[in-house]
VEXKOLVEX-565147 format. One record per residue (C-alpha): x, y, z. Coordinates in steps of 0.25 Angstrom, whole numbers. Example, Ala and Ser with C-alpha at 12.3 -4.5 7.8 and 13.67 -1.06 7.14 Angstrom:
VEXKOLVEX-565147
49	-18	31
55	-4	29
//
This chain:
VEXKOLVEX-565147
17	23	-148
16	38	-145
25	44	-135
23	58	-129
34	63	-120
29	55	-108
28	42	-117
39	38	-125
46	26	-130
58	29	-121
49	26	-109
54	12	-111
68	15	-111
75	8	-100
81	16	-88
88	12	-76
79	11	-64
84	9	-50
74	0	-43
60	-6	-42
50	3	-35
49	-6	-23
37	0	-18
28	-4	-29
20	-17	-30
22	-17	-45
36	-23	-49
43	-13	-57
58	-15	-59
62	-5	-69
57	8	-75
56	13	-90
57	27	-93
64	38	-103
79	35	-103
84	49	-102
80	64	-102
85	76	-108
92	88	-103
85	97	-92
80	110	-96
83	120	-85
73	131	-81
82	138	-72
97	142	-71
106	132	-77
118	135	-68
116	131	-53
127	133	-43
135	120	-40
135	120	-25
125	127	-16
128	132	-2
118	125	8
105	132	11
95	128	21
82	123	15
74	135	18
84	144	11
84	136	-2
76	141	-14
75	135	-28
81	143	-39
68	140	-48
54	138	-43
43	135	-54
28	134	-50
24	134	-65
26	119	-68
16	116	-79
7	104	-74
-6	97	-79
-19	105	-77
-24	94	-68
-12	92	-60
-14	97	-46
0	95	-41
8	108	-39
22	109	-45
35	117	-43
48	117	-50
61	121	-43
75	122	-46
84	122	-34
97	129	-32
105	116	-35
98	115	-49
88	104	-45
75	105	-53
63	101	-44
48	99	-47
39	99	-35
25	93	-35
16	96	-24
4	87	-22
-3	88	-9
-12	75	-12
0	66	-16
0	53	-9
15	50	-15
26	60	-15
38	58	-25
51	64	-30
60	61	-42
74	67	-46
81	66	-59
95	69	-61
99	71	-76
110	61	-76
109	46	-81
117	35	-86
122	42	-98
131	50	-89
137	37	-83
152	37	-83
157	29	-95
164	19	-86
152	17	-77
139	14	-84
127	14	-75
133	23	-65
121	33	-66
111	21	-64
120	16	-52
120	30	-46
105	30	-46
104	17	-39
114	22	-28
107	34	-24
96	26	-17
106	19	-8
109	30	2
113	44	4
121	52	14
109	57	21
101	44	20
112	33	19
104	20	21
104	13	7
89	10	8
85	23	16
78	30	4
70	18	-1
67	14	14
61	28	16
53	28	4
48	14	6
43	18	20
37	30	14
28	24	4
38	27	-7
49	21	-17
59	26	-26
66	23	-40
76	29	-49
81	28	-64
93	31	-72
91	36	-86
102	40	-97
101	55	-93
94	55	-79
92	48	-66
79	48	-59
75	45	-44
61	45	-38
53	41	-26
39	42	-21
35	42	-6
24	45	4
21	60	3
25	63	18
38	56	16
43	64	4
52	73	12
60	61	17
61	55	4
65	67	-3
77	69	7
82	55	4
80	57	-11
88	70	-11
100	63	-5
101	54	-17
106	67	-25
114	73	-13
122	63	-6
121	48	-10
130	38	-3
134	28	-14
139	19	-3
150	9	-8
141	-3	-3
129	2	-10
137	5	-23
142	-9	-24
129	-15	-21
120	-6	-30
129	-10	-42
122	-24	-41
109	-17	-42
112	-10	-54
118	-23	-60
105	-30	-56
97	-19	-63
105	-21	-76
104	-36	-75
89	-35	-74
89	-27	-87
99	-36	-95
87	-44	-101
79	-32	-104
78	-29	-119
74	-14	-115
87	-12	-108
95	-20	-118
90	-13	-131
92	0	-124
107	-3	-121
110	-7	-135
105	6	-140
115	13	-130
126	3	-134
125	7	-148
127	22	-145
140	29	-146
149	23	-136
153	37	-131
139	42	-130
132	42	-116
120	35	-122
128	22	-124
130	20	-109
125	8	-101
116	15	-91
112	4	-82
125	-1	-77
129	-15	-71
139	-21	-62
149	-21	-73
148	-6	-76
147	-2	-62
156	-11	-54
164	-21	-61
170	-12	-72
172	0	-63
179	-9	-53
188	-14	-64
191	0	-68
193	4	-53
181	14	-54
174	16	-40
159	16	-44
155	22	-31
164	34	-34
158	35	-48
144	35	-42
148	47	-33
154	54	-44
142	52	-53
132	57	-43
141	69	-39
143	72	-54
129	71	-59
119	71	-48
117	86	-48
105	95	-44
105	103	-57
102	90	-66
92	85	-56
76	86	-56
68	83	-44
53	81	-43
45	80	-30
30	78	-27
24	79	-13
12	83	-5
20	95	0
18	109	-6
27	114	-16
34	123	-6
36	111	3
41	102	-8
51	113	-12
57	114	2
58	99	3
66	98	-11
74	111	-8
79	105	5
82	91	0
87	93	-14
95	106	-14
107	99	-9
109	91	-22
121	97	-28
121	104	-41
134	100	-49
129	108	-61
129	96	-70
127	97	-85
118	87	-91
126	80	-102
123	82	-117
124	70	-125
129	69	-139
117	69	-149
121	56	-156
122	44	-147
123	34	-159
134	34	-169
130	36	-184
132	21	-186
121	18	-177
111	24	-186
106	16	-198
108	4	-190
100	-8	-185
102	-13	-171
97	-27	-169
95	-31	-154
92	-44	-148
82	-43	-136
80	-53	-124
65	-53	-126
59	-57	-140
56	-42	-143
57	-35	-157
58	-20	-159
63	-10	-169
68	4	-164
71	15	-173
79	25	-165
83	40	-170
93	49	-162
87	63	-161
90	76	-154
86	78	-140
72	84	-141
69	87	-127
70	102	-129
58	101	-139
49	95	-129
38	106	-131
37	102	-146
39	87	-144
44	83	-159
47	69	-153
33	67	-147
27	71	-161
35	60	-168
33	49	-157
18	52	-158
18	49	-173
29	38	-174
23	31	-162
9	32	-166
1	19	-166
-12	23	-174
-15	21	-188
-4	26	-198
7	24	-188
20	17	-189
15	7	-179
2	5	-186
9	2	-199
19	-8	-193
8	-15	-185
0	-17	-198
12	-23	-205
14	-32	-192
28	-27	-189
26	-20	-176
18	-21	-163
22	-7	-157
30	5	-160
35	16	-151
42	29	-153
48	40	-145
59	50	-143
68	51	-132
74	65	-128
83	60	-118
98	61	-121
102	76	-120
106	77	-134
99	66	-142
86	58	-142
80	46	-148
68	44	-157
64	29	-156
54	21	-164
52	7	-158
44	-4	-165
40	-17	-159
42	-27	-170
34	-40	-174
41	-51	-179
38	-47	-193
42	-33	-190
56	-37	-186
57	-42	-201
53	-28	-206
61	-19	-198
66	-11	-210
51	-10	-214
47	-5	-201
58	6	-200
54	10	-214
39	12	-210
44	20	-198
52	29	-208
40	30	-217
32	35	-205
43	45	-202
43	50	-217
28	52	-216
29	61	-204
40	69	-211
31	71	-223
19	74	-215
26	84	-206
23	87	-192
8	88	-189
3	99	-180
-10	91	-177
-2	79	-172
7	88	-163
-6	95	-158
-12	82	-155
0	77	-147
0	91	-139
-15	89	-136
-12	75	-131
-1	80	-122
-9	91	-117
-20	82	-113
-11	72	-106
-5	83	-98
-18	90	-95
-24	77	-89
-11	71	-84
-13	61	-73
-7	63	-59
6	56	-59
11	47	-48
21	56	-40
33	48	-42
30	47	-57
28	62	-57
41	66	-51
49	56	-59
43	61	-72
45	75	-68
60	74	-65
62	68	-79
55	80	-85
62	90	-77
75	86	-83
69	89	-97
59	100	-96
58	114	-89
53	113	-75
40	120	-77
36	110	-89
41	97	-82
26	92	-81
21	97	-94
33	95	-103
31	81	-107
17	85	-113
22	99	-118
25	96	-133
16	107	-139
25	115	-147
24	112	-162
37	110	-168
36	103	-182
51	106	-185
55	97	-173
46	86	-177
52	86	-191
66	87	-185
64	75	-177
58	67	-188
70	70	-197
78	63	-186
70	50	-188
77	45	-201
83	32	-205
97	37	-205
96	41	-190
89	29	-185
94	17	-177
86	4	-179
86	-6	-167
79	-19	-169
76	-29	-157
74	-44	-159
79	-57	-154
80	-62	-169
92	-53	-170
101	-61	-161
109	-69	-171
113	-56	-178
116	-48	-166
131	-49	-163
133	-37	-153
129	-36	-139
127	-23	-130
137	-24	-118
128	-22	-106
115	-30	-109
122	-40	-120
111	-36	-130
114	-42	-143
112	-33	-155
117	-31	-169
119	-19	-179
115	-18	-193
117	-7	-203
104	-3	-210
106	-4	-225
107	10	-232
96	6	-242
86	3	-230
89	16	-223
87	24	-236
74	16	-238
69	21	-225
74	35	-228
66	35	-241
54	27	-236
41	30	-243
28	34	-235
19	23	-230
4	25	-232
1	18	-219
9	28	-211
1	40	-207
0	51	-196
-9	48	-184
-23	53	-185
-29	63	-174
-31	56	-161
-46	55	-158
-44	50	-144
-39	63	-139
-49	67	-128
-57	80	-129
-66	78	-117
-59	80	-104
-71	83	-95
-72	76	-81
-85	70	-78
-92	74	-66
-90	65	-54
-102	62	-45
-101	66	-31
-106	53	-26
-96	45	-36
-91	32	-30
-77	31	-24
-73	18	-31
-77	11	-44
-91	5	-44
-98	-5	-53
-108	2	-63
-112	-10	-71
-111	-25	-68
-116	-36	-77
-111	-50	-79
-103	-45	-91
-99	-31	-87
-95	-24	-74
-92	-9	-74
-85	-1	-63
-84	14	-63
-78	25	-55
-78	40	-60
-65	47	-56
-66	58	-46
-52	60	-43
-43	62	-55
-52	72	-63
-46	68	-76
-54	65	-89
-49	51	-89
-55	37	-87
-51	23	-86
-59	10	-90
-55	-4	-89
-62	-16	-94
-59	-30	-89
-64	-40	-99
-64	-54	-93
-66	-68	-100
-61	-80	-93
-56	-86	-106
-45	-76	-106
-36	-84	-96
-42	-98	-98
-28	-103	-103
-15	-98	-108
-21	-98	-122
-33	-89	-119
-23	-80	-111
-15	-78	-123
-28	-76	-132
-32	-66	-122
-19	-59	-123
-18	-59	-138
-32	-53	-138
-28	-42	-130
-15	-39	-138
-23	-39	-151
-34	-30	-145
-23	-20	-141
-16	-21	-155
-29	-19	-162
-32	-6	-155
-18	-1	-155
-20	10	-166
-33	14	-161
-29	16	-146
-16	24	-149
-23	37	-151
-31	34	-138
-18	32	-131
-12	45	-136
-24	52	-130
-22	45	-116
-33	35	-118
-27	21	-116
-33	7	-118
-26	-4	-111
-30	-19	-115
-24	-30	-107
-26	-45	-106
-29	-51	-92
-31	-65	-87
-46	-64	-88
-47	-56	-101
-44	-42	-105
-43	-28	-98
-44	-15	-105
-42	-1	-99
-45	12	-106
-40	25	-98
-36	39	-101
-45	51	-105
-59	47	-104
-64	55	-116
-62	44	-127
-62	31	-119
-75	26	-124
-71	27	-138
-59	18	-135
-67	9	-127
-77	7	-139
-65	4	-148
-60	-6	-139
-73	-13	-137
-74	-14	-152
-61	-22	-153
-64	-31	-141
-77	-36	-145
-74	-36	-160
-60	-43	-159
-53	-43	-172
-38	-43	-174
-28	-45	-185
-21	-58	-186
-7	-52	-190
-8	-44	-177
-11	-56	-169
1	-64	-174
10	-52	-171
4	-50	-157
4	-65	-154
19	-65	-157
21	-53	-148
14	-60	-137
22	-73	-138
35	-65	-137
30	-58	-125
27	-71	-118
41	-77	-122
48	-64	-118
43	-65	-103
54	-75	-101
64	-63	-102
57	-54	-92
63	-50	-79
65	-62	-69
56	-54	-58
45	-53	-69
46	-68	-70
45	-70	-55
32	-62	-54
27	-70	-66
29	-83	-60
24	-79	-47
11	-75	-53
11	-88	-61
12	-96	-49
2	-89	-40
-9	-84	-50
-21	-94	-51
-21	-94	-66
-10	-89	-74
-4	-93	-87
12	-94	-89
19	-87	-100
23	-100	-106
9	-105	-106
5	-93	-113
16	-95	-123
12	-109	-126
-2	-105	-128
1	-95	-138
3	-106	-148
-12	-107	-149
-15	-92	-150
-20	-89	-164
-27	-77	-170
-40	-85	-171
-39	-89	-156
-37	-75	-152
-49	-70	-160
-58	-81	-155
-53	-79	-140
-57	-64	-142
-71	-67	-147
-73	-76	-135
-67	-67	-125
-76	-55	-129
-88	-63	-131
-89	-66	-116
-82	-57	-105
-84	-49	-93
-80	-35	-92
-77	-27	-80
-75	-12	-82
-70	0	-74
-72	14	-78
-65	25	-70
-62	40	-72
-68	51	-79
-81	43	-82
-95	44	-76
-103	32	-72
-112	35	-84
-101	35	-93
-95	23	-87
-108	16	-89
-108	20	-104
-94	14	-105
-99	1	-99
-111	1	-108
-102	0	-120
-94	-12	-114
-107	-18	-110
-113	-17	-124
-101	-25	-129
-101	-36	-118
-116	-38	-119
-114	-42	-133
-105	-54	-130
-108	-68	-124
-105	-62	-110
-119	-57	-109
-125	-71	-110
-114	-78	-103
-106	-68	-94
-92	-72	-88
-95	-77	-74
-89	-70	-62
-81	-83	-58
-75	-83	-72
-68	-70	-68
-62	-73	-55
-49	-67	-52
-36	-75	-52
-31	-80	-38
-18	-82	-32
-12	-96	-27
-11	-96	-12
2	-100	-5
1	-106	8
8	-102	21
22	-108	21
22	-110	6
35	-107	-1
37	-109	-16
48	-107	-26
46	-105	-41
58	-104	-50
60	-101	-64
72	-99	-73
75	-86	-81
86	-86	-92
85	-71	-97
89	-64	-84
102	-64	-76
93	-61	-64
84	-71	-56
72	-67	-48
66	-71	-35
52	-68	-30
48	-71	-16
33	-71	-15
26	-71	-2
11	-73	-3
3	-66	8
-11	-70	7
-24	-66	0
-26	-51	-3
-34	-43	8
-32	-29	12
-24	-33	24
-15	-43	16
-13	-32	5
-8	-22	15
1	-32	22
8	-36	10
9	-22	6
15	-18	19
25	-30	18
29	-25	4
31	-10	10
40	-15	21
48	-25	13
50	-18	0
61	-8	3
70	-17	12
68	-28	2
74	-20	-9
85	-14	0
89	-28	5
88	-37	-8
91	-26	-18
100	-15	-12
107	-23	-1
108	-37	-6
108	-33	-21
100	-45	-25
95	-38	-38
89	-26	-44
75	-30	-43
70	-32	-29
55	-31	-26
46	-33	-15
31	-31	-15
17	-36	-15
10	-46	-24
-5	-44	-24
-12	-53	-34
-24	-62	-36
-29	-60	-22
-15	-63	-15
-5	-55	-8
10	-57	-7
24	-51	-6
35	-53	-16
50	-50	-17
56	-50	-30
71	-50	-33
78	-51	-46
92	-55	-44
105	-61	-50
105	-70	-38
98	-83	-38
83	-83	-33
86	-92	-21
96	-83	-16
88	-71	-18
76	-77	-11
84	-80	1
88	-66	2
74	-61	0
70	-71	12
82	-66	20
77	-52	18
63	-55	22
68	-62	35
77	-51	38
67	-40	36
57	-47	45
66	-43	56
66	-29	51
51	-28	50
50	-33	65
60	-22	69
54	-11	60
51	1	68
36	4	69
37	18	62
44	11	50
33	1	49
23	12	50
31	19	38
29	7	30
14	7	33
13	21	29
21	19	16
12	8	12
0	16	15
5	28	6
7	18	-5
-7	12	-3
-14	25	-3
-8	32	-15
-19	36	-24
-19	34	-39
-14	46	-46
-22	44	-59
-35	40	-64
-29	27	-70
-22	24	-57
-35	25	-50
-42	17	-60
-32	6	-59
-33	6	-44
-48	4	-45
-48	-6	-56
-38	-14	-48
-49	-17	-38
-59	-20	-48
-50	-29	-56
-46	-37	-43
-61	-37	-40
-58	-32	-26
-64	-18	-27
-56	-13	-15
-56	1	-20
-50	6	-7
-40	-5	-5
-28	4	-2
-36	12	9
-40	-1	16
-26	-8	15
-20	5	21
-30	5	33
-25	-9	36
-11	-5	34
-13	6	45
-16	-5	55
-5	-15	52
5	-15	64
20	-19	63
16	-31	70
6	-35	60
16	-33	49
27	-41	55
17	-53	58
13	-52	43
27	-52	38
31	-63	47
19	-71	42
20	-69	27
33	-64	23
44	-69	33
51	-82	30
44	-91	40
31	-83	40
19	-92	43
11	-87	31
23	-86	22
20	-90	7
31	-90	-3
32	-91	-18
46	-88	-23
49	-86	-38
63	-88	-43
67	-83	-57
81	-89	-59
90	-84	-70
97	-94	-78
107	-84	-83
121	-87	-78
126	-78	-67
138	-70	-71
143	-69	-56
138	-83	-52
150	-86	-43
149	-73	-36
134	-74	-34
136	-88	-28
145	-82	-18
135	-71	-14
124	-81	-12
122	-89	1
125	-104	-1
112	-108	6
98	-102	2
89	-103	14
75	-101	8
73	-110	-4
71	-123	3
57	-118	8
52	-117	-6
44	-127	-14
47	-126	-28
36	-124	-39
39	-132	-51
24	-134	-56
15	-121	-55
3	-130	-57
6	-139	-46
9	-126	-37
-4	-120	-40
-12	-133	-39
-9	-134	-24
-12	-119	-21
-24	-112	-16
-29	-99	-22
-31	-86	-14
-45	-80	-15
-48	-68	-24
-48	-55	-16
-62	-52	-12
-68	-39	-17
-69	-28	-7
-83	-24	-12
-95	-33	-13
-94	-34	-28
-97	-47	-35
-87	-53	-45
-89	-48	-60
-95	-57	-70
-108	-66	-71
-113	-74	-59
-116	-89	-61
-130	-93	-59
-127	-104	-49
//
């Protein structure tokens, strides 16, 4: 896999993320990003006065103002760079048309600066800054303000940096910034919050205990030199932040105050703000609020060049994972190459080593049946050193040939040395980066500022936007120099497999990950050093998918506002909409190929999945160049068949489509690849049992309520009958009789879309579908089982992999209509922040607390999810207690606060898509659901404006409150079977009597449960459009 500066293997490195973005309907409990960043490059004076005499805002002036920030040619936003008197670097972004404002701040200190006796202190400090400041002392004051202003926040701790960010309604930016700035001026760190929030950090750690990503990363750190900061345990837990400090008489709150006072200095902070205000207005806002941050003239630490001792090289590390996964990592410690960002020697090598086309390492390993995937990347992050890693996903046979795989990689590296750096390859990478930057999509405001404050710590302020795309200085000497570091004697070999368990006799102390060390025999190392060239390994060929035509098609003045059907037959329906908003030479097209045999039973479901896996595998080498040129193909299986999307630059899309159609309608696969992919799929089904408890609760709720869904265990059993011949026969039957629905959007005229449709139509007309098309009633959407008023069910499942259990309380609220949609959204808007504050912050039930809407298969509902070390019966009781208590809060809620919630929801609903692909997905969502309500948000907001507080209270009492007349409950408990370490203390904390379980009826038989339930109707289409497919001649 190829990685530019913005796409790297290290985007999967674990970081420490504070909390769920509670305002989003998608449940995202953790983030993954680059683990650390390199030293900042100052563009102004290095020495700033330590303490400033106070000035009035109108008297303040920045010591540096830059209006020459390099931006993309099509970027209409205005930018300004500042450096304040206290040393704070600022990027201002003015966008008068923005419907969301946002800000982010990075401080160049992370967990590598933790005190030796307090692992996790930087991460803990990040948590604590959200819990009150001198100016705004309420613990949930910041999050409440954001929640009622259409916004939310998050933060993350990295090895060398901590980032904080939020988004908010544009007219609420001033108040949000004022509260945000106080994090860095006068946080409270109250004793009560300090004691409680340690539990949250511990819950976060316990959530990660079974995660192989975190476990493996910590083994890498554990094996570093003990006196090197890279070896630290950055997450922290109750032991490191409470129990051990107490035994050593260390006051953790005092240490927090000391850490913040020592490190949170304006001269190592970067701030980015985007708003609808002018640059001058934004500047005044920032000067007024952030000039008070103290400059302590902090020097960013330089780290020793070698985090590992000499004995760690020429060594194999074998690690036992929780899931059945297999991988090989070759890691090389290098210099920090950040200062060479304009020449990018690391980008050149990752492009070639991670390539997936013919002649690549991956191509050769796949031919041998040893590997399914390969990634490579360089991490310039440690202020003194870096890592170049090559990660190989191993097959079972590959695990037996690790030394041979390593040899092939060194053969490729030898070939690169002998060929020498190639200017044409470098120029091609430069061309791709220039193209990406020139037509860069408009970023979401929060993403824009979050990325900016990372770049501001690394690059000169005027280059903060362009620097990740700026590798255009040809320095073959740097490429050769880096290549000379990638040699056997400087490599660390790390292999992951469950099969190593008997031989692994050591354990990492924090995650208890079993590992073993093995010296690589000298003769093996010497054979790698003297390896021969491999005739199958070659440099990549020029990329034929790089677009050359960037023309924008003329848009008719009378063009339709929404997608329209331009072709409709019993076997093919084509939707089209030419873009008239984004003005990019890009397009998106999606093809939904349906055949009811795809989900007939668990066996066919597996056959469909294997067909999709084999198609993607077959096309991998061909597609790689297209992906490099920002032309992407995504093929996924679905319950009714397959779905594929092509998106990116419009120039070469038809070429890619034709290649795909050739493979679809002439399905031929290699039997050896089938065997490998079947084993991979079986492992993925088995590995589900080790997923997070909250994921299990979501899965079982869907299994219980979806009309026709196959369980993982049913799919696993059916894999016994999945053979090579069966998959081939299934594919032939599938493509011989199907219905295709297509949506083409973007820089595509109606005429061109019709020509594209003709290419697809030509293929489907040659199948049996032209004689016997799929009937419309064979493609009806799945429906949801209906709970009746007064129903209260409990489904319980055990989990042996996690210390935490999970409780999901689902309150079904009826069929989807514009009115019920907006009512459940409003309930979620009002509940989300107080739910989090009560169950997570105050009661400390667990790190993962989520409340939100569940809209699926025509039904609406509200769900509250809590992953906790406490038993689900206790947690559910606390959820019910919260709902009952909050009913009174809703009844007493001032009218202006209720109106703020309505406005906050309206802001979220009316936020416009920022990119062609986002707009495409919004349109396609309506087409896929067959509702065609292309102005849904506007219609729902119109209803929202008319909802009174009385309407809302009545709805809450009826559907949500404990004794509501229309209340319908399905509770899912995932119960941990791991022994509790503090079982006695836990029992003391929990009440002797649980008051809400007696009303539940337990579900012990899913079939019996479903057999006695009605189904909700499918949501009716907003437009008068008949269902796709053929009509019966009745």
